[in-house]
C-alpha positions in Angstrom: -55.2 127.9 236.9 -54.4 130.7 239.2 -55.7 134.1 238.3 -56.3 137.8 238.5 -58.6 141.4 239.5 -61.6 145.4 240.6 -60.1 148.0 243.0 -61.3 150.4 245.7 -59.6 153.4 247.0 -59.2 157.1 246.7 -57.0 156.8 243.6 -59.6 155.9 241.0 -62.5 157.7 242.5 -64.5 154.6 243.0 -63.8 151.0 242.7 -61.7 149.7 239.9 -62.5 146.3 238.5 -59.4 144.3 237.8 -59.0 140.5 238.1 -56.5 139.3 240.9 -53.6 137.0 240.2 -50.9 135.4 242.2 -47.5 135.4 240.6 -44.6 133.9 242.6 -46.8 133.8 245.7 -47.2 137.6 245.7 -50.7 139.0 245.6 -51.0 141.5 242.7 -53.4 144.4 242.6 -56.8 143.0 243.1 -59.3 145.8 242.6 -60.3 149.1 241.0 -62.6 151.6 242.4 -65.2 152.0 239.8 -65.7 155.6 239.0 -69.0 157.3 239.9 -71.4 157.6 237.0 -73.8 160.4 237.6 -73.2 164.1 237.5 -73.9 166.8 240.1 -76.9 167.8 238.0 -78.5 164.4 238.4 -81.6 164.3 240.5 -82.0 161.6 243.2 -84.3 159.8 240.8 -81.8 159.7 238.0 -79.0 158.9 240.4 -80.6 155.6 241.3 -82.0 154.5 238.0 -80.7 152.6 235.0 -80.1 154.3 231.7 -82.5 154.0 228.8 -80.1 155.0 226.1 -78.7 152.1 224.0 -75.2 152.0 222.6 -75.5 152.3 218.8 -73.5 150.1 216.5 -71.0 151.8 214.2 -71.4 151.5 210.4 -70.2 148.1 209.0 -68.0 149.7 206.4 -64.6 151.2 207.5 -64.3 154.9 206.9 -61.7 155.7 204.3 -59.8 157.9 206.8 -59.3 154.9 209.0 -58.2 152.5 206.2 -54.5 153.0 206.7 -54.8 151.9 210.3 -56.8 148.8 209.4 -54.3 148.0 206.6 -51.1 148.4 208.7 -48.7 145.5 209.1 -47.3 144.6 212.5 -43.6 144.0 212.8 -43.2 141.2 215.4 -40.0 141.1 217.4 -38.6 139.1 220.3 -39.5 140.9 223.5 -37.3 139.2 226.0 -39.9 136.8 227.3 -39.6 133.2 226.0 -42.2 132.2 223.5 -43.7 135.7 223.3 -43.5 138.2 220.5 -44.1 142.0 220.7 -45.2 144.7 218.3 -46.4 148.2 218.2 -49.8 149.1 216.6 -50.9 152.6 215.6 -54.4 154.0 216.2 -55.8 157.5 215.7 -55.6 159.6 218.9 -59.0 161.0 218.0 -61.4 158.9 215.9 -63.4 161.9 215.0 -60.2 163.5 213.6 -57.9 160.7 212.4 -55.5 163.2 210.9 -54.8 164.7 214.3 -52.1 162.3 215.3 -51.5 158.7 216.4 -51.3 156.8 219.7 -48.9 153.9 219.8 -50.1 150.7 221.5 -48.1 147.8 222.8 -49.2 144.3 221.6 -47.9 140.9 222.5 -48.8 137.4 221.4 -47.9 133.7 222.0 -48.7 131.6 219.0 -50.8 128.5 219.2 -48.6 125.6 220.3 -50.7 122.7 218.9 -51.7 120.0 218.7 -54.9 120.7 216.8 -55.8 123.2 214.2 -55.3 126.9 214.9 -58.6 128.6 215.7 -57.4 132.2 215.4 -56.5 134.9 217.9 -57.8 135.1 221.4 -57.5 138.5 223.0 -57.4 138.8 226.8 -57.9 141.7 229.1 -57.6 141.5 233.0 -59.6 144.7 233.8 -58.8 147.8 235.7 -59.2 150.1 233.9 -55.4 150.4 234.0 -54.4 146.7 234.2 -51.7 145.8 231.8 -53.0 143.2 229.4 -49.5 142.6 228.0 -48.2 141.9 231.5 -51.2 139.7 232.2 -50.7 137.6 229.1 -46.9 137.2 229.6 -47.1 136.5 233.3 -50.3 134.5 233.6 -52.7 133.8 230.8 -50.1 132.8 228.2 -48.7 130.3 230.7 -51.6 129.2 232.8 -54.7 129.2 230.6 -55.7 125.6 229.9 -53.3 123.8 227.7 -56.0 122.9 225.2 -56.9 126.6 224.8 -53.3 127.7 224.4 -52.8 124.9 221.8 -55.6 126.1 219.5 -55.5 129.9 219.9 -52.8 132.5 219.4 -53.0 134.3 222.8 -52.9 138.0 222.2 -53.0 141.2 224.4 -52.9 144.9 223.8 -52.3 147.5 226.5 -55.1 150.0 226.2 -54.2 153.6 225.4 -52.8 155.3 228.5 -51.9 152.0 230.2 -48.5 150.5 231.0 -46.6 150.2 227.7 -49.1 152.2 225.6 -48.2 155.8 226.2 -48.9 155.6 230.0 -50.6 158.3 231.9 -48.6 159.6 234.9 -50.0 161.9 237.6 -47.6 162.0 240.6 -44.0 161.1 241.4 -43.5 158.2 243.8 -43.1 160.3 246.9 -46.2 162.3 246.2 -48.1 159.0 245.5 -47.0 157.7 248.9 -48.5 160.8 250.5 -51.7 160.5 248.4 -52.3 156.8 249.4 -52.1 157.8 253.1 -54.6 160.6 252.9 -57.5 160.1 255.3 -60.6 159.2 253.4 -62.9 159.2 256.4 -62.5 162.9 257.4 -63.7 163.9 260.9 -63.3 167.6 260.6 -63.4 170.5 258.1 -59.6 170.5 258.1 -59.4 166.8 257.2 -62.1 167.3 254.5 -60.1 170.1 253.0 -57.0 167.9 253.0 -58.8 165.2 251.1 -60.1 167.6 248.6 -56.6 169.1 248.2 -55.2 165.6 247.5 -57.8 164.9 244.8 -57.1 168.3 243.2 -53.3 167.7 243.2 -53.8 164.2 241.7 -56.1 165.6 239.0 -53.8 168.5 238.2 -50.8 166.1 237.9 -52.6 164.0 235.4 -53.7 167.0 233.4 -50.2 168.5 233.3 -48.6 165.3 232.1 -50.8 164.3 229.1 -53.5 167.0 228.4 -54.3 165.7 224.9 -54.2 161.9 225.6 -56.3 162.4 228.7 -59.2 163.4 226.4 -58.9 160.1 224.4 -58.6 157.2 226.8 -62.3 156.2 226.9 -63.5 152.6 226.8 -65.3 153.3 223.5 -62.0 154.4 221.9 -60.1 151.4 223.3 -62.9 149.1 221.9 -62.3 150.7 218.5 -58.6 150.1 218.9 -59.4 146.4 219.5 -61.2 146.3 216.1 -58.1 147.6 214.4 -56.1 144.9 216.1 -58.6 142.2 215.0 -58.1 143.4 211.4 -54.3 143.5 211.4 -54.2 140.1 213.0 -56.2 138.8 210.0 -59.2 137.7 212.0 -62.8 138.1 210.6 -64.3 138.0 214.1 -63.0 139.2 217.5 -62.5 136.4 220.1 -62.0 137.7 223.6 -61.9 136.8 227.3 -62.4 139.9 229.5 -62.4 140.0 233.3 -64.0 142.6 235.5 -63.7 146.0 233.8 -62.6 143.9 230.8 -66.3 142.9 230.6 -67.3 146.5 230.0 -64.7 146.8 227.4 -65.8 143.6 225.7 -69.5 144.4 225.9 -68.7 147.9 224.4 -66.9 146.2 221.5 -70.0 144.0 221.0 -72.3 147.0 221.0 -70.2 148.9 218.5 -69.4 145.9 216.2 -72.0 143.2 216.8 -71.4 141.6 213.4 -67.7 141.1 214.3 -68.3 139.2 217.6 -66.8 135.8 217.7 -66.5 134.0 221.0 -66.7 136.5 223.9 -66.4 135.6 227.6 -67.3 138.4 230.0 -66.2 137.2 233.5 -67.1 139.3 236.6 -69.5 141.4 234.6 -70.1 145.1 235.0 -73.5 146.8 234.3 -73.0 149.8 231.9 -76.6 151.0 232.4 -76.3 152.1 236.0 -75.7 155.6 237.2 -72.9 156.4 239.6 -74.6 156.4 242.8 -76.3 153.1 242.0 -73.0 151.6 240.8 -71.1 152.7 243.9 -73.8 151.7 246.4 -74.2 148.2 244.8 -70.4 147.8 244.8 -70.2 148.9 248.4 -72.8 146.3 249.3 -70.8 143.8 247.3 -67.7 144.4 249.5 -69.9 144.0 252.6 -71.1 140.7 251.3 -67.5 139.6 250.7 -66.5 140.8 254.2 -69.3 138.9 255.8 -68.0 135.7 254.1 -64.5 136.5 255.4 -65.9 137.1 258.9 -67.8 133.8 259.0 -64.6 132.0 258.0 -62.3 134.0 260.2 -64.1 133.1 263.5 -63.7 129.4 262.7 -59.9 129.8 262.5 -57.7 129.6 265.6 -55.7 132.7 264.4 -58.6 135.1 263.9 -57.9 138.4 265.7 -61.5 139.7 265.2 -63.5 137.2 267.3 -63.8 133.6 268.3 -66.4 130.9 267.5 -69.9 132.2 267.6 -69.0 135.8 266.9 -71.4 137.3 264.3 -70.3 139.2 261.2 -71.7 142.3 262.7 -69.5 141.8 265.8 -66.4 141.1 263.6 -67.2 144.2 261.5 -67.5 146.4 264.6 -64.2 145.2 265.9 -62.5 145.9 262.6 -64.1 149.3 262.4 -62.9 150.1 265.9 -59.4 149.0 264.9 -59.5 151.4 261.9 -60.5 154.2 264.2 -57.6 153.5 266.5 -55.2 153.6 263.5 -56.7 156.9 262.5 -55.6 158.4 265.8 -52.5 156.3 266.4 -50.8 154.7 263.3 -48.5 151.8 263.9 -44.9 151.2 262.7 -44.3 149.1 259.6 -40.5 149.0 259.3 -40.9 150.7 255.9 -37.6 152.2 254.6 -39.5 155.4 253.7 -40.9 155.7 257.2 -44.5 155.0 256.3 -46.8 154.2 259.2 -49.9 152.0 259.0 -52.8 154.4 259.3 -56.5 153.9 258.7 -56.2 154.6 254.9 -53.5 152.0 254.2 -55.0 149.4 256.5 -58.4 149.7 254.9 -56.8 149.3 251.4 -55.0 146.2 252.7 -58.2 144.6 253.9 -60.1 145.5 250.7 -57.3 143.9 248.6 -57.8 140.6 250.4 -61.5 140.6 249.7 -60.9 139.8 246.0 -59.7 136.3 246.5 -60.4 134.0 249.5 -56.9 132.5 249.1 -55.6 135.8 250.6 -57.7 135.5 253.8 -54.9 133.7 255.7 -52.5 136.5 254.8 -55.1 139.0 255.9 -55.6 137.3 259.3 -51.9 137.2 259.8 -51.5 140.9 258.9 -54.4 141.9 261.2 -53.0 139.9 264.1 -49.6 141.5 263.7 -51.1 145.0 263.6 -53.7 144.6 266.3 -51.7 142.5 268.8 -48.0 143.2 268.0 -48.1 146.8 266.9 -46.5 145.7 263.5 -48.3 147.0 260.4 -45.9 145.4 257.8 -48.4 142.7 256.7 -51.3 145.0 256.0 -48.9 147.5 254.3 -47.7 144.7 252.0 -51.3 144.0 251.0 -52.0 147.7 250.4 -48.8 148.0 248.3 -49.8 145.0 246.2 -53.2 146.7 245.6 -51.5 149.9 244.4 -48.8 148.1 242.4 -46.0 149.7 244.5 -42.8 147.6 244.1 -39.9 147.0 246.5 -38.1 150.0 245.0 -40.9 152.3 246.1 -42.0 152.8 242.5 -45.7 152.8 241.5 -46.9 151.3 238.3 -49.2 153.4 236.2 -52.3 151.4 237.1 -54.0 153.9 239.4 -53.3 156.8 237.1 -54.8 155.1 234.1 -57.7 153.9 236.3 -58.7 157.4 237.1 -58.1 158.7 233.6 -60.4 156.1 232.0 -63.1 156.2 234.7 -63.3 160.0 234.9 -63.7 160.2 231.1 -66.2 157.3 230.8 -68.7 158.7 233.3 -69.5 162.0 235.0 -68.4 162.2 238.6 -70.8 160.9 241.2 -70.2 163.9 243.5 -68.8 167.4 242.9 -68.6 168.6 246.5 -68.1 167.3 250.1 -71.6 168.3 250.9 -73.0 165.8 248.3 -70.9 163.1 249.8 -72.1 163.9 253.3 -75.7 163.7 252.1 -75.1 160.3 250.7 -73.1 158.9 253.7 -76.1 157.2 255.4 -76.9 155.1 252.4 -73.3 154.0 251.9 -72.9 153.2 255.6 -76.1 151.2 255.5 -74.7 149.3 252.5 -71.5 148.5 254.4 -70.9 149.5 258.0 -67.3 148.6 257.6 -66.3 150.2 254.2 -69.2 152.5 253.3 -67.8 155.8 254.6 -64.5 155.4 252.9 -66.1 154.3 249.6 -68.5 157.3 249.6 -65.6 159.7 250.0 -63.6 157.8 247.4 -66.3 158.7 244.8 -65.4 162.4 245.0 -62.1 162.5 243.1 -63.5 162.8 239.6 -65.3 165.9 240.7 -62.0 167.7 240.3 -60.9 166.1 237.0 -59.4 168.5 234.4 -61.2 166.9 231.5 -65.0 166.7 231.0 -66.5 163.2 230.8 -67.5 162.1 227.3 -69.5 159.1 228.3 -72.8 158.4 230.2 -74.6 155.3 231.5 -76.2 153.3 228.7 -77.6 149.8 227.9 -75.7 147.5 225.5 -77.8 145.1 223.4 -75.4 144.1 220.6 -78.3 142.8 218.4 -77.1 140.4 215.8 -74.0 139.3 217.7 -73.1 135.6 218.1 -73.7 134.1 221.5 -71.8 135.9 224.3 -71.1 134.2 227.7 -71.6 136.4 230.7 -70.2 135.0 234.0 -71.3 136.2 237.5 -70.1 135.1 240.9 -72.8 135.2 243.6 -70.5 136.7 246.3 -68.2 138.8 244.1 -67.1 141.9 246.0 -66.2 144.2 243.2 -68.7 143.3 240.4 -71.9 142.2 242.3 -73.8 139.3 240.8 -76.8 141.5 240.0 -74.6 143.2 237.4 -74.0 140.0 235.6 -77.7 139.3 235.6 -78.4 142.8 234.3 -75.8 142.7 231.5 -77.0 139.2 230.4 -80.5 140.6 230.1 -79.3 143.6 228.0 -77.2 141.6 225.6 -79.5 140.1 223.0 -77.4 136.9 222.6 -76.1 136.5 226.1 -75.9 133.2 228.1 -75.5 133.7 231.8 -73.1 131.3 233.6 -73.4 131.6 237.4 -70.7 130.6 239.9 -72.0 130.1 243.4 -69.0 131.1 245.5 -66.7 133.8 246.8 -64.1 136.0 245.2 -63.8 138.2 242.1 -64.5 136.5 238.7 -64.9 132.7 238.2 -62.8 131.3 235.3 -59.7 129.6 236.7 -60.8 129.9 240.4 -61.0 126.1 240.9 -64.5 125.3 239.7 -64.2 122.5 237.2 -67.8 123.2 236.2 -67.1 126.8 235.3 -63.8 126.0 233.6 -65.3 123.2 231.5 -68.2 125.3 230.3 -65.9 128.2 229.2 -63.3 125.9 227.7 -66.0 124.1 225.7 -67.3 127.5 224.4 -63.8 128.7 223.5 -62.8 125.5 221.7 -66.1 124.4 220.1 -68.2 127.5 220.1 -70.9 125.9 222.1 -72.2 128.3 224.9 -73.4 126.9 228.3 -77.0 125.9 228.6 -79.3 128.8 229.6 -79.4 129.2 233.4 -76.4 127.0 234.0 -75.1 127.2 237.6 -71.8 126.0 239.0 -70.2 125.7 242.4 
């Protein structure tokens, strides 16, 4: 199996969590800056603590106002991709006011191929928020999941509200997005700080102008409720699900709301819903530092490493990369881009971060760094950055980063509401990661200018009464640190933690026969891994 991604940059506010996949040799977007989770009113104590509130389950009976949605029949049609069918499902825009209009959601499936008896529907989500689950199923999961899993399960995906084919949120045109992605996120002066704030404001205003009503109803909790409607219309008594990265937050939220409807749930690359923003962002920043140190140790053992030779320490490698970023800040290098884009510090940092999600991208990163540092050619790092943003060869951006911000800024109050708050937090972020800390701190500011107030807050998820849930954590995961998987597994009453001792983001399908066997056994037989199981 190959696979897929969480993301970091100025677009989503904080890192996004989306699982990385390779399709046709091209690295797809591999990350997702998780949005900050505490408000400007939070004290320092609250900003570093875990939430005490617990997500409450919804009533078991379906409200009569929602019955038409649960009773709808999907009309399946050919969608131009061999072996896949597509349909459109309706859900209420506002669950508190089901008569206020619908949102139309794209669904796809690939029916169980046999041999063996059909087990039901297996829903998959690659994370983000903002990753297209429909695209993920049609391009990867429906083709590359283990044959035994595809034989027994109908593979199903739904694009969450506001994402890809499900009434996508749009914020900027492609030209404006190009400018946005090049905005300096390590400001050195008041003028540069004002420019960054202006970019965040324009991005937020663009999102608000495009879909003011939808923007209030793209939360993770609402998407989890959409998943329960889909479970019902597919004819399944329980929801069976594999969620990666942010998809673990979505799956855990479903379990918390509907514990009695939990079937076989795999939460791979787990997020911790109980943490406040500053804690989330700091821990994720430290996660990227951990991943970078692994890259640095590997790099200096290679003959083509431009950041140091044998014996160079990760600290020395990081200092050399940071110095390179500073040079780019002052003197961007050519890329050969048709639109005239140069490789500055912002795009170069994004390119490096994109490669941290999967160690199979490290050779490509070394090549890109060598070209930029020694040959004054930024094309390689620009390609990595574009893959992260899902910018295609026609200079068009997918809706990923717009949806990422929309969901994140609604789910949790912004970490920072002013540059002064970021500046106060900079020492802690730079301590967590000397290479990436400054940029990730400033990236946490964008939700401070969001046009819609957040409706969520940090909380624990216990899902008492749920069937066994498998939580997977990777020890050197850059985007969803291993501590988050441990924390979520302790919150969920029925969780079994499966640990992968390795690099990269998420574990299923990354080459560990131990991990894959444990998850396949759970999906096919319902038997979760033994408590405390560890794989390498």
